[in-house]
Phi, psi and omega in degrees: 000324177301317186298321182297315177301306182297323179297316177300313180302317183292317181292319181289325177292327176295316181299316176304317176299315178299314178302322174303306179302317178297321179294330178295323184280317186276334185080212189274352187305314183258026186305316185294317180295322178295317180299325178293312176305311182302316180297317183296320179301309184299325175303308185289330177290316178303315180295319181296318178303317178300316180297323177297318180294319176295321181296313180302312183298320177301308179303320179297318183293318179302311184299312181301310179301314182297323180285326177296318177296321183289321183260007174252080174241000000 
């Protein structure tokens, strides 16, 4: 699950970098289209971030429970 979130974050940040490079070339002509694309990218980045937080919390809970079991003898 971590790989999925990291992959999404990497892909979306790469898209933002590409948009930045393209916007410098194209100028203001496609500004509105870029705004929509950027908003969509940030939405996917946010979703991936939320998934990552859930994964990390789940991992912490699993480790905590495992340690409790290990040391409660």
